[in-house]
PyMOL Python script that loads the backbone (N, CA, C, O; Angstrom):
from pymol import cmd

cmd.read_pdbstr("""\
ATOM      1  N   MET A   1      -1.218  -3.909 -15.941  1.00  0.00           N
ATOM      2  CA  MET A   1      -2.147  -2.796 -16.030  1.00  0.00           C
ATOM      3  C   MET A   1      -1.788  -1.973 -17.259  1.00  0.00           C
ATOM      4  O   MET A   1      -0.617  -1.699 -17.525  1.00  0.00           O
ATOM      5  N   GLN A   2      -2.828  -1.582 -18.005  1.00  0.00           N
ATOM      6  CA  GLN A   2      -2.603  -0.756 -19.186  1.00  0.00           C
ATOM      7  C   GLN A   2      -3.766   0.220 -19.355  1.00  0.00           C
ATOM      8  O   GLN A   2      -4.833   0.044 -18.766  1.00  0.00           O
ATOM      9  N   VAL A   3      -3.543   1.239 -20.158  1.00  0.00           N
ATOM     10  CA  VAL A   3      -4.579   2.241 -20.424  1.00  0.00           C
ATOM     11  C   VAL A   3      -5.833   1.535 -20.944  1.00  0.00           C
ATOM     12  O   VAL A   3      -5.757   0.678 -21.825  1.00  0.00           O
ATOM     13  N   GLY A   4      -6.975   1.906 -20.389  1.00  0.00           N
ATOM     14  CA  GLY A   4      -8.243   1.334 -20.796  1.00  0.00           C
ATOM     15  C   GLY A   4      -8.739   0.216 -19.902  1.00  0.00           C
ATOM     16  O   GLY A   4      -9.912  -0.151 -19.977  1.00  0.00           O
ATOM     17  N   ASP A   5      -7.872  -0.339 -19.052  1.00  0.00           N
ATOM     18  CA  ASP A   5      -8.311  -1.385 -18.129  1.00  0.00           C
ATOM     19  C   ASP A   5      -9.321  -0.822 -17.138  1.00  0.00           C
ATOM     20  O   ASP A   5      -9.216   0.328 -16.711  1.00  0.00           O
ATOM     21  N   VAL A   6     -10.294  -1.642 -16.779  1.00  0.00           N
ATOM     22  CA  VAL A   6     -11.242  -1.288 -15.723  1.00  0.00           C
ATOM     23  C   VAL A   6     -10.650  -1.790 -14.418  1.00  0.00           C
ATOM     24  O   VAL A   6     -10.262  -2.954 -14.310  1.00  0.00           O
ATOM     25  N   VAL A   7     -10.580  -0.907 -13.426  1.00  0.00           N
ATOM     26  CA  VAL A   7      -9.945  -1.235 -12.151  1.00  0.00           C
ATOM     27  C   VAL A   7     -10.854  -0.884 -10.976  1.00  0.00           C
ATOM     28  O   VAL A   7     -11.844  -0.165 -11.117  1.00  0.00           O
ATOM     29  N   GLN A   8     -10.486  -1.414  -9.822  1.00  0.00           N
ATOM     30  CA  GLN A   8     -11.152  -1.075  -8.568  1.00  0.00           C
ATOM     31  C   GLN A   8     -10.069  -0.676  -7.581  1.00  0.00           C
ATOM     32  O   GLN A   8      -9.030  -1.329  -7.497  1.00  0.00           O
ATOM     33  N   ASN A   9     -10.310   0.407  -6.823  1.00  0.00           N
ATOM     34  CA  ASN A   9      -9.302   0.770  -5.832  1.00  0.00           C
ATOM     35  C   ASN A   9      -9.407  -0.184  -4.644  1.00  0.00           C
ATOM     36  O   ASN A   9     -10.494  -0.431  -4.120  1.00  0.00           O
ATOM     37  N   VAL A  10      -8.258  -0.712  -4.231  1.00  0.00           N
ATOM     38  CA  VAL A  10      -8.209  -1.665  -3.126  1.00  0.00           C
ATOM     39  C   VAL A  10      -7.753  -1.007  -1.829  1.00  0.00           C
ATOM     40  O   VAL A  10      -7.740  -1.639  -0.772  1.00  0.00           O
ATOM     41  N   MET A  11      -7.381   0.256  -1.918  1.00  0.00           N
ATOM     42  CA  MET A  11      -7.002   1.057  -0.751  1.00  0.00           C
ATOM     43  C   MET A  11      -7.657   2.424  -0.859  1.00  0.00           C
ATOM     44  O   MET A  11      -8.082   2.839  -1.938  1.00  0.00           O
ATOM     45  N   ARG A  12      -7.734   3.122   0.274  1.00  0.00           N
ATOM     46  CA  ARG A  12      -8.253   4.497   0.247  1.00  0.00           C
ATOM     47  C   ARG A  12      -7.357   5.357  -0.630  1.00  0.00           C
ATOM     48  O   ARG A  12      -6.137   5.192  -0.633  1.00  0.00           O
ATOM     49  N   VAL A  13      -7.965   6.277  -1.374  1.00  0.00           N
ATOM     50  CA  VAL A  13      -7.220   7.235  -2.185  1.00  0.00           C
ATOM     51  C   VAL A  13      -7.631   8.646  -1.774  1.00  0.00           C
ATOM     52  O   VAL A  13      -8.608   8.846  -1.052  1.00  0.00           O
ATOM     53  N   ARG A  14      -6.864   9.606  -2.250  1.00  0.00           N
ATOM     54  CA  ARG A  14      -7.071  11.021  -1.876  1.00  0.00           C
ATOM     55  C   ARG A  14      -7.062  11.190  -0.353  1.00  0.00           C
ATOM     56  O   ARG A  14      -7.981  11.762   0.233  1.00  0.00           O
ATOM     57  N   THR A  15      -6.006  10.682   0.261  1.00  0.00           N
ATOM     58  CA  THR A  15      -5.906  10.709   1.719  1.00  0.00           C
ATOM     59  C   THR A  15      -4.952  11.781   2.246  1.00  0.00           C
ATOM     60  O   THR A  15      -4.802  11.912   3.461  1.00  0.00           O
ATOM     61  N   ASN A  16      -4.312  12.541   1.379  1.00  0.00           N
ATOM     62  CA  ASN A  16      -3.384  13.575   1.819  1.00  0.00           C
ATOM     63  C   ASN A  16      -4.180  14.790   2.324  1.00  0.00           C
ATOM     64  O   ASN A  16      -4.794  15.493   1.522  1.00  0.00           O
ATOM     65  N   PRO A  17      -4.179  15.044   3.633  1.00  0.00           N
ATOM     66  CA  PRO A  17      -5.009  16.128   4.163  1.00  0.00           C
ATOM     67  C   PRO A  17      -4.617  17.512   3.655  1.00  0.00           C
ATOM     68  O   PRO A  17      -5.482  18.379   3.535  1.00  0.00           O
ATOM     69  N   VAL A  18      -3.361  17.743   3.356  1.00  0.00           N
ATOM     70  CA  VAL A  18      -2.933  19.056   2.871  1.00  0.00           C
ATOM     71  C   VAL A  18      -3.584  19.358   1.531  1.00  0.00           C
ATOM     72  O   VAL A  18      -4.088  20.460   1.318  1.00  0.00           O
ATOM     73  N   VAL A  19      -3.575  18.388   0.631  1.00  0.00           N
ATOM     74  CA  VAL A  19      -4.181  18.572  -0.686  1.00  0.00           C
ATOM     75  C   VAL A  19      -5.707  18.611  -0.563  1.00  0.00           C
ATOM     76  O   VAL A  19      -6.359  19.473  -1.153  1.00  0.00           O
ATOM     77  N   ASN A  20      -6.269  17.676   0.205  1.00  0.00           N
ATOM     78  CA  ASN A  20      -7.727  17.578   0.325  1.00  0.00           C
ATOM     79  C   ASN A  20      -8.342  18.843   0.910  1.00  0.00           C
ATOM     80  O   ASN A  20      -9.325  19.352   0.371  1.00  0.00           O
ATOM     81  N   GLU A  21      -7.794  19.350   1.983  1.00  0.00           N
ATOM     82  CA  GLU A  21      -8.369  20.527   2.648  1.00  0.00           C
ATOM     83  C   GLU A  21      -8.365  21.742   1.727  1.00  0.00           C
ATOM     84  O   GLU A  21      -9.326  22.511   1.717  1.00  0.00           O
ATOM     85  N   SER A  22      -7.304  21.922   0.961  1.00  0.00           N
ATOM     86  CA  SER A  22      -7.234  23.096   0.095  1.00  0.00           C
ATOM     87  C   SER A  22      -8.202  23.001  -1.087  1.00  0.00           C
ATOM     88  O   SER A  22      -8.568  24.019  -1.673  1.00  0.00           O
ATOM     89  N   ARG A  23      -8.615  21.785  -1.434  1.00  0.00           N
ATOM     90  CA  ARG A  23      -9.506  21.591  -2.583  1.00  0.00           C
ATOM     91  C   ARG A  23     -10.914  21.169  -2.178  1.00  0.00           C
ATOM     92  O   ARG A  23     -11.789  21.036  -3.033  1.00  0.00           O
ATOM     93  N   GLY A  24     -11.140  20.959  -0.897  1.00  0.00           N
ATOM     94  CA  GLY A  24     -12.455  20.549  -0.430  1.00  0.00           C
ATOM     95  C   GLY A  24     -12.782  19.087  -0.713  1.00  0.00           C
ATOM     96  O   GLY A  24     -13.953  18.714  -0.774  1.00  0.00           O
ATOM     97  N   TRP A  25     -11.748  18.250  -0.888  1.00  0.00           N
ATOM     98  CA  TRP A  25     -11.940  16.836  -1.178  1.00  0.00           C
ATOM     99  C   TRP A  25     -12.036  16.021   0.105  1.00  0.00           C
ATOM    100  O   TRP A  25     -11.503  16.412   1.144  1.00  0.00           O
ATOM    101  N   LYS A  26     -12.714  14.898   0.021  1.00  0.00           N
ATOM    102  CA  LYS A  26     -12.777  13.917   1.099  1.00  0.00           C
ATOM    103  C   LYS A  26     -12.049  12.654   0.627  1.00  0.00           C
ATOM    104  O   LYS A  26     -12.038  12.367  -0.570  1.00  0.00           O
ATOM    105  N   PRO A  27     -11.439  11.892   1.550  1.00  0.00           N
ATOM    106  CA  PRO A  27     -10.830  10.626   1.147  1.00  0.00           C
ATOM    107  C   PRO A  27     -11.876   9.699   0.519  1.00  0.00           C
ATOM    108  O   PRO A  27     -13.058   9.755   0.860  1.00  0.00           O
ATOM    109  N   ILE A  28     -11.426   8.862  -0.387  1.00  0.00           N
ATOM    110  CA  ILE A  28     -12.306   7.913  -1.076  1.00  0.00           C
ATOM    111  C   ILE A  28     -11.952   6.507  -0.596  1.00  0.00           C
ATOM    112  O   ILE A  28     -10.817   6.055  -0.746  1.00  0.00           O
ATOM    113  N   GLU A  29     -12.926   5.833  -0.023  1.00  0.00           N
ATOM    114  CA  GLU A  29     -12.722   4.483   0.494  1.00  0.00           C
ATOM    115  C   GLU A  29     -12.470   3.494  -0.641  1.00  0.00           C
ATOM    116  O   GLU A  29     -12.747   3.795  -1.802  1.00  0.00           O
ATOM    117  N   ALA A  30     -11.953   2.330  -0.312  1.00  0.00           N
ATOM    118  CA  ALA A  30     -11.732   1.263  -1.288  1.00  0.00           C
ATOM    119  C   ALA A  30     -13.060   0.759  -1.841  1.00  0.00           C
ATOM    120  O   ALA A  30     -14.092   0.844  -1.175  1.00  0.00           O
ATOM    121  N   GLY A  31     -13.027   0.233  -3.064  1.00  0.00           N
ATOM    122  CA  GLY A  31     -14.191  -0.429  -3.636  1.00  0.00           C
ATOM    123  C   GLY A  31     -14.840   0.272  -4.803  1.00  0.00           C
ATOM    124  O   GLY A  31     -15.847  -0.213  -5.318  1.00  0.00           O
ATOM    125  N   TYR A  32     -14.298   1.405  -5.245  1.00  0.00           N
ATOM    126  CA  TYR A  32     -14.885   2.116  -6.384  1.00  0.00           C
ATOM    127  C   TYR A  32     -14.240   1.656  -7.687  1.00  0.00           C
ATOM    128  O   TYR A  32     -13.075   1.260  -7.709  1.00  0.00           O
ATOM    129  N   VAL A  33     -15.002   1.710  -8.759  1.00  0.00           N
ATOM    130  CA  VAL A  33     -14.559   1.232 -10.069  1.00  0.00           C
ATOM    131  C   VAL A  33     -14.219   2.425 -10.955  1.00  0.00           C
ATOM    132  O   VAL A  33     -14.839   3.484 -10.852  1.00  0.00           O
ATOM    133  N   GLY A  34     -13.231   2.243 -11.823  1.00  0.00           N
ATOM    134  CA  GLY A  34     -12.835   3.300 -12.747  1.00  0.00           C
ATOM    135  C   GLY A  34     -12.052   2.742 -13.910  1.00  0.00           C
ATOM    136  O   GLY A  34     -11.967   1.529 -14.101  1.00  0.00           O
ATOM    137  N   ILE A  35     -11.482   3.642 -14.683  1.00  0.00           N
ATOM    138  CA  ILE A  35     -10.720   3.260 -15.876  1.00  0.00           C
ATOM    139  C   ILE A  35      -9.329   3.888 -15.822  1.00  0.00           C
ATOM    140  O   ILE A  35      -9.164   5.025 -15.379  1.00  0.00           O
ATOM    141  N   VAL A  36      -8.342   3.136 -16.276  1.00  0.00           N
ATOM    142  CA  VAL A  36      -6.958   3.592 -16.279  1.00  0.00           C
ATOM    143  C   VAL A  36      -6.761   4.581 -17.425  1.00  0.00           C
ATOM    144  O   VAL A  36      -7.061   4.278 -18.580  1.00  0.00           O
ATOM    145  N   LEU A  37      -6.254   5.767 -17.091  1.00  0.00           N
ATOM    146  CA  LEU A  37      -6.015   6.818 -18.084  1.00  0.00           C
ATOM    147  C   LEU A  37      -4.577   6.848 -18.585  1.00  0.00           C
ATOM    148  O   LEU A  37      -4.323   7.192 -19.740  1.00  0.00           O
ATOM    149  N   ASP A  38      -3.629   6.485 -17.707  1.00  0.00           N
ATOM    150  CA  ASP A  38      -2.212   6.547 -18.072  1.00  0.00           C
ATOM    151  C   ASP A  38      -1.447   5.590 -17.167  1.00  0.00           C
ATOM    152  O   ASP A  38      -1.831   5.365 -16.019  1.00  0.00           O
ATOM    153  N   VAL A  39      -0.362   5.031 -17.693  1.00  0.00           N
ATOM    154  CA  VAL A  39       0.515   4.142 -16.935  1.00  0.00           C
ATOM    155  C   VAL A  39       1.951   4.576 -17.210  1.00  0.00           C
ATOM    156  O   VAL A  39       2.336   4.788 -18.360  1.00  0.00           O
ATOM    157  N   ARG A  40       2.746   4.708 -16.132  1.00  0.00           N
ATOM    158  CA  ARG A  40       4.133   5.126 -16.269  1.00  0.00           C
ATOM    159  C   ARG A  40       5.035   4.212 -15.442  1.00  0.00           C
ATOM    160  O   ARG A  40       4.639   3.747 -14.374  1.00  0.00           O
ATOM    161  N   PRO A  41       6.248   3.955 -15.937  1.00  0.00           N
ATOM    162  CA  PRO A  41       7.185   3.149 -15.155  1.00  0.00           C
ATOM    163  C   PRO A  41       7.800   3.973 -14.033  1.00  0.00           C
ATOM    164  O   PRO A  41       7.775   5.204 -14.054  1.00  0.00           O
ATOM    165  N   ASP A  42       8.342   3.277 -13.073  1.00  0.00           N
ATOM    166  CA  ASP A  42       9.093   3.912 -11.984  1.00  0.00           C
ATOM    167  C   ASP A  42      10.476   4.242 -12.524  1.00  0.00           C
ATOM    168  O   ASP A  42      11.252   3.337 -12.833  1.00  0.00           O
ATOM    169  N   THR A  43      10.791   5.520 -12.641  1.00  0.00           N
ATOM    170  CA  THR A  43      12.106   5.935 -13.152  1.00  0.00           C
ATOM    171  C   THR A  43      12.992   6.500 -12.048  1.00  0.00           C
ATOM    172  O   THR A  43      14.110   6.940 -12.316  1.00  0.00           O
ATOM    173  N   LEU A  44      12.500   6.491 -10.802  1.00  0.00           N
ATOM    174  CA  LEU A  44      13.255   7.093  -9.701  1.00  0.00           C
ATOM    175  C   LEU A  44      14.084   6.089  -8.918  1.00  0.00           C
ATOM    176  O   LEU A  44      15.057   6.474  -8.268  1.00  0.00           O
ATOM    177  N   ASN A  45      13.729   4.827  -8.963  1.00  0.00           N
ATOM    178  CA  ASN A  45      14.419   3.807  -8.170  1.00  0.00           C
ATOM    179  C   ASN A  45      15.146   2.831  -9.080  1.00  0.00           C
ATOM    180  O   ASN A  45      14.693   2.534 -10.185  1.00  0.00           O
ATOM    181  N   ASN A  46      16.295   2.330  -8.592  1.00  0.00           N
ATOM    182  CA  ASN A  46      17.062   1.348  -9.336  1.00  0.00           C
ATOM    183  C   ASN A  46      17.387   0.195  -8.401  1.00  0.00           C
ATOM    184  O   ASN A  46      18.231   0.365  -7.521  1.00  0.00           O
ATOM    185  N   PRO A  47      16.764  -0.969  -8.545  1.00  0.00           N
ATOM    186  CA  PRO A  47      15.809  -1.335  -9.584  1.00  0.00           C
ATOM    187  C   PRO A  47      14.441  -0.698  -9.335  1.00  0.00           C
ATOM    188  O   PRO A  47      14.137  -0.300  -8.211  1.00  0.00           O
ATOM    189  N   PRO A  48      13.620  -0.601 -10.376  1.00  0.00           N
ATOM    190  CA  PRO A  48      12.285  -0.029 -10.213  1.00  0.00           C
ATOM    191  C   PRO A  48      11.461  -0.814  -9.186  1.00  0.00           C
ATOM    192  O   PRO A  48      11.520  -2.043  -9.140  1.00  0.00           O
ATOM    193  N   LEU A  49      10.701  -0.096  -8.371  1.00  0.00           N
ATOM    194  CA  LEU A  49       9.881  -0.742  -7.348  1.00  0.00           C
ATOM    195  C   LEU A  49       8.493  -1.070  -7.870  1.00  0.00           C
ATOM    196  O   LEU A  49       7.980  -2.163  -7.631  1.00  0.00           O
ATOM    197  N   ASN A  50       7.883  -0.133  -8.579  1.00  0.00           N
ATOM    198  CA  ASN A  50       6.548  -0.360  -9.150  1.00  0.00           C
ATOM    199  C   ASN A  50       6.266   0.751 -10.150  1.00  0.00           C
ATOM    200  O   ASN A  50       7.045   1.695 -10.277  1.00  0.00           O
ATOM    201  N   GLY A  51       5.163   0.634 -10.849  1.00  0.00           N
ATOM    202  CA  GLY A  51       4.773   1.658 -11.804  1.00  0.00           C
ATOM    203  C   GLY A  51       3.731   2.579 -11.200  1.00  0.00           C
ATOM    204  O   GLY A  51       3.221   2.339 -10.105  1.00  0.00           O
ATOM    205  N   TYR A  52       3.430   3.621 -11.924  1.00  0.00           N
ATOM    206  CA  TYR A  52       2.446   4.609 -11.484  1.00  0.00           C
ATOM    207  C   TYR A  52       1.332   4.708 -12.512  1.00  0.00           C
ATOM    208  O   TYR A  52       1.514   4.366 -13.681  1.00  0.00           O
ATOM    209  N   CYS A  53       0.180   5.179 -12.063  1.00  0.00           N
ATOM    210  CA  CYS A  53      -0.956   5.270 -12.977  1.00  0.00           C
ATOM    211  C   CYS A  53      -1.847   6.442 -12.600  1.00  0.00           C
ATOM    212  O   CYS A  53      -1.820   6.938 -11.474  1.00  0.00           O
ATOM    213  N   ASP A  54      -2.637   6.869 -13.579  1.00  0.00           N
ATOM    214  CA  ASP A  54      -3.712   7.838 -13.379  1.00  0.00           C
ATOM    215  C   ASP A  54      -5.007   7.090 -13.656  1.00  0.00           C
ATOM    216  O   ASP A  54      -5.108   6.357 -14.640  1.00  0.00           O
ATOM    217  N   VAL A  55      -5.994   7.273 -12.792  1.00  0.00           N
ATOM    218  CA  VAL A  55      -7.257   6.545 -12.907  1.00  0.00           C
ATOM    219  C   VAL A  55      -8.409   7.518 -12.722  1.00  0.00           C
ATOM    220  O   VAL A  55      -8.339   8.419 -11.887  1.00  0.00           O
ATOM    221  N   ALA A  56      -9.459   7.338 -13.495  1.00  0.00           N
ATOM    222  CA  ALA A  56     -10.709   8.080 -13.291  1.00  0.00           C
ATOM    223  C   ALA A  56     -11.696   7.111 -12.639  1.00  0.00           C
ATOM    224  O   ALA A  56     -12.164   6.171 -13.281  1.00  0.00           O
ATOM    225  N   LEU A  57     -12.009   7.343 -11.365  1.00  0.00           N
ATOM    226  CA  LEU A  57     -12.981   6.529 -10.639  1.00  0.00           C
ATOM    227  C   LEU A  57     -14.363   7.150 -10.769  1.00  0.00           C
ATOM    228  O   LEU A  57     -14.491   8.355 -10.988  1.00  0.00           O
ATOM    229  N   VAL A  58     -15.391   6.329 -10.634  1.00  0.00           N
ATOM    230  CA  VAL A  58     -16.761   6.830 -10.570  1.00  0.00           C
ATOM    231  C   VAL A  58     -17.194   6.738  -9.106  1.00  0.00           C
ATOM    232  O   VAL A  58     -17.327   5.647  -8.550  1.00  0.00           O
ATOM    233  N   VAL A  59     -17.413   7.910  -8.492  1.00  0.00           N
ATOM    234  CA  VAL A  59     -17.779   7.987  -7.085  1.00  0.00           C
ATOM    235  C   VAL A  59     -19.102   8.743  -6.982  1.00  0.00           C
ATOM    236  O   VAL A  59     -19.180   9.929  -7.300  1.00  0.00           O
ATOM    237  N   ASP A  60     -20.125   8.046  -6.540  1.00  0.00           N
ATOM    238  CA  ASP A  60     -21.462   8.641  -6.410  1.00  0.00           C
ATOM    239  C   ASP A  60     -21.918   9.328  -7.693  1.00  0.00           C
ATOM    240  O   ASP A  60     -22.504  10.410  -7.661  1.00  0.00           O
ATOM    241  N   GLY A  61     -21.638   8.675  -8.829  1.00  0.00           N
ATOM    242  CA  GLY A  61     -22.084   9.178 -10.116  1.00  0.00           C
ATOM    243  C   GLY A  61     -21.209  10.254 -10.734  1.00  0.00           C
ATOM    244  O   GLY A  61     -21.536  10.781 -11.797  1.00  0.00           O
ATOM    245  N   HIS A  62     -20.095  10.591 -10.079  1.00  0.00           N
ATOM    246  CA  HIS A  62     -19.201  11.626 -10.596  1.00  0.00           C
ATOM    247  C   HIS A  62     -17.823  11.040 -10.880  1.00  0.00           C
ATOM    248  O   HIS A  62     -17.352  10.166 -10.153  1.00  0.00           O
ATOM    249  N   ALA A  63     -17.178  11.525 -11.942  1.00  0.00           N
ATOM    250  CA  ALA A  63     -15.808  11.118 -12.249  1.00  0.00           C
ATOM    251  C   ALA A  63     -14.856  11.811 -11.294  1.00  0.00           C
ATOM    252  O   ALA A  63     -14.933  13.024 -11.098  1.00  0.00           O
ATOM    253  N   VAL A  64     -13.962  11.040 -10.703  1.00  0.00           N
ATOM    254  CA  VAL A  64     -12.966  11.560  -9.774  1.00  0.00           C
ATOM    255  C   VAL A  64     -11.601  11.100 -10.274  1.00  0.00           C
ATOM    256  O   VAL A  64     -11.352   9.900 -10.384  1.00  0.00           O
ATOM    257  N   ARG A  65     -10.721  12.041 -10.575  1.00  0.00           N
ATOM    258  CA  ARG A  65      -9.404  11.694 -11.110  1.00  0.00           C
ATOM    259  C   ARG A  65      -8.424  11.462  -9.963  1.00  0.00           C
ATOM    260  O   ARG A  65      -8.321  12.259  -9.030  1.00  0.00           O
ATOM    261  N   CYS A  66      -7.720  10.362 -10.064  1.00  0.00           N
ATOM    262  CA  CYS A  66      -6.668  10.011  -9.111  1.00  0.00           C
ATOM    263  C   CYS A  66      -5.364   9.957  -9.891  1.00  0.00           C
ATOM    264  O   CYS A  66      -5.172   9.063 -10.715  1.00  0.00           O
ATOM    265  N   GLY A  67      -4.476  10.898  -9.642  1.00  0.00           N
ATOM    266  CA  GLY A  67      -3.259  10.997 -10.432  1.00  0.00           C
ATOM    267  C   GLY A  67      -2.011  10.596  -9.692  1.00  0.00           C
ATOM    268  O   GLY A  67      -1.861  10.874  -8.502  1.00  0.00           O
ATOM    269  N   ASN A  68      -1.105   9.934 -10.408  1.00  0.00           N
ATOM    270  CA  ASN A  68       0.216   9.563  -9.944  1.00  0.00           C
ATOM    271  C   ASN A  68       0.181   8.626  -8.735  1.00  0.00           C
ATOM    272  O   ASN A  68       0.931   8.806  -7.776  1.00  0.00           O
ATOM    273  N   TYR A  69      -0.685   7.642  -8.793  1.00  0.00           N
ATOM    274  CA  TYR A  69      -0.775   6.633  -7.738  1.00  0.00           C
ATOM    275  C   TYR A  69       0.030   5.405  -8.117  1.00  0.00           C
ATOM    276  O   TYR A  69       0.151   5.071  -9.296  1.00  0.00           O
ATOM    277  N   SER A  70       0.580   4.732  -7.114  1.00  0.00           N
ATOM    278  CA  SER A  70       1.209   3.438  -7.330  1.00  0.00           C
ATOM    279  C   SER A  70       0.153   2.473  -7.862  1.00  0.00           C
ATOM    280  O   SER A  70      -0.997   2.504  -7.423  1.00  0.00           O
ATOM    281  N   GLN A  71       0.536   1.629  -8.793  1.00  0.00           N
ATOM    282  CA  GLN A  71      -0.404   0.673  -9.365  1.00  0.00           C
ATOM    283  C   GLN A  71      -0.978  -0.258  -8.303  1.00  0.00           C
ATOM    284  O   GLN A  71      -2.051  -0.825  -8.508  1.00  0.00           O
ATOM    285  N   GLY A  72      -0.299  -0.429  -7.185  1.00  0.00           N
ATOM    286  CA  GLY A  72      -0.765  -1.292  -6.109  1.00  0.00           C
ATOM    287  C   GLY A  72      -2.030  -0.809  -5.426  1.00  0.00           C
ATOM    288  O   GLY A  72      -2.657  -1.573  -4.691  1.00  0.00           O
ATOM    289  N   PHE A  73      -2.424   0.441  -5.649  1.00  0.00           N
ATOM    290  CA  PHE A  73      -3.662   0.965  -5.072  1.00  0.00           C
ATOM    291  C   PHE A  73      -4.897   0.430  -5.799  1.00  0.00           C
ATOM    292  O   PHE A  73      -6.019   0.574  -5.313  1.00  0.00           O
ATOM    293  N   PHE A  74      -4.685  -0.192  -6.971  1.00  0.00           N
ATOM    294  CA  PHE A  74      -5.798  -0.625  -7.816  1.00  0.00           C
ATOM    295  C   PHE A  74      -5.593  -2.063  -8.263  1.00  0.00           C
ATOM    296  O   PHE A  74      -4.461  -2.524  -8.402  1.00  0.00           O
ATOM    297  N   GLU A  75      -6.703  -2.772  -8.487  1.00  0.00           N
ATOM    298  CA  GLU A  75      -6.622  -4.102  -9.092  1.00  0.00           C
ATOM    299  C   GLU A  75      -7.439  -4.088 -10.379  1.00  0.00           C
ATOM    300  O   GLU A  75      -8.517  -3.499 -10.444  1.00  0.00           O
ATOM    301  N   VAL A  76      -6.907  -4.742 -11.388  1.00  0.00           N
ATOM    302  CA  VAL A  76      -7.587  -4.827 -12.674  1.00  0.00           C
ATOM    303  C   VAL A  76      -8.745  -5.821 -12.542  1.00  0.00           C
ATOM    304  O   VAL A  76      -8.552  -6.953 -12.098  1.00  0.00           O
ATOM    305  N   ILE A  77      -9.936  -5.391 -12.927  1.00  0.00           N
ATOM    306  CA  ILE A  77     -11.087  -6.285 -12.877  1.00  0.00           C
ATOM    307  C   ILE A  77     -11.595  -6.636 -14.279  1.00  0.00           C
ATOM    308  O   ILE A  77     -12.398  -7.556 -14.436  1.00  0.00           O
ATOM    309  N   ASN A  78     -11.126  -5.898 -15.304  1.00  0.00           N
ATOM    310  CA  ASN A  78     -11.483  -6.208 -16.690  1.00  0.00           C
ATOM    311  C   ASN A  78     -10.436  -5.579 -17.590  1.00  0.00           C
ATOM    312  O   ASN A  78     -10.369  -4.357 -17.727  1.00  0.00           O
ATOM    313  N   GLU A  79      -9.626  -6.422 -18.198  1.00  0.00           N
ATOM    314  CA  GLU A  79      -8.564  -5.938 -19.068  1.00  0.00           C
ATOM    315  C   GLU A  79      -9.128  -5.421 -20.382  1.00  0.00           C
ATOM    316  O   GLU A  79     -10.123  -5.939 -20.890  1.00  0.00           O
ATOM    317  N   SER A  80      -8.478  -4.387 -20.932  1.00  0.00           N
ATOM    318  CA  SER A  80      -8.959  -3.793 -22.177  1.00  0.00           C
ATOM    319  C   SER A  80      -8.471  -4.549 -23.409  1.00  0.00           C
ATOM    320  O   SER A  80      -8.871  -4.216 -24.525  1.00  0.00           O
ATOM    321  N   ARG A  81      -7.635  -5.537 -23.240  1.00  0.00           N
ATOM    322  CA  ARG A  81      -7.072  -6.275 -24.384  1.00  0.00           C
ATOM    323  C   ARG A  81      -8.088  -7.114 -25.066  1.00  0.00           C
ATOM    324  O   ARG A  81      -7.773  -7.793 -26.043  1.00  0.00           O
TER     325      ARG A  81
END
""", "prot")
cmd.dss("prot")
cmd.show_as("cartoon", "prot")
cmd.util.cbc("prot")
cmd.orient("prot")
């Protein structure tokens, strides 16, 4: 996964009720398409478990930012290379 890749979320995102309730957000089901904005390695675990990414999904015609998610929440459907 790299910046610019087109991805689809394979799991629900924005599922933390504490964050969602304070911002008026609803969980987003799997199956939405978006673009990778940033990719970061796992620097907290030794050995690293996985990387993290920020993705902008398109949900009902609106951009929805998903920040600091494990890359496993998304699958690449079109590489930017």
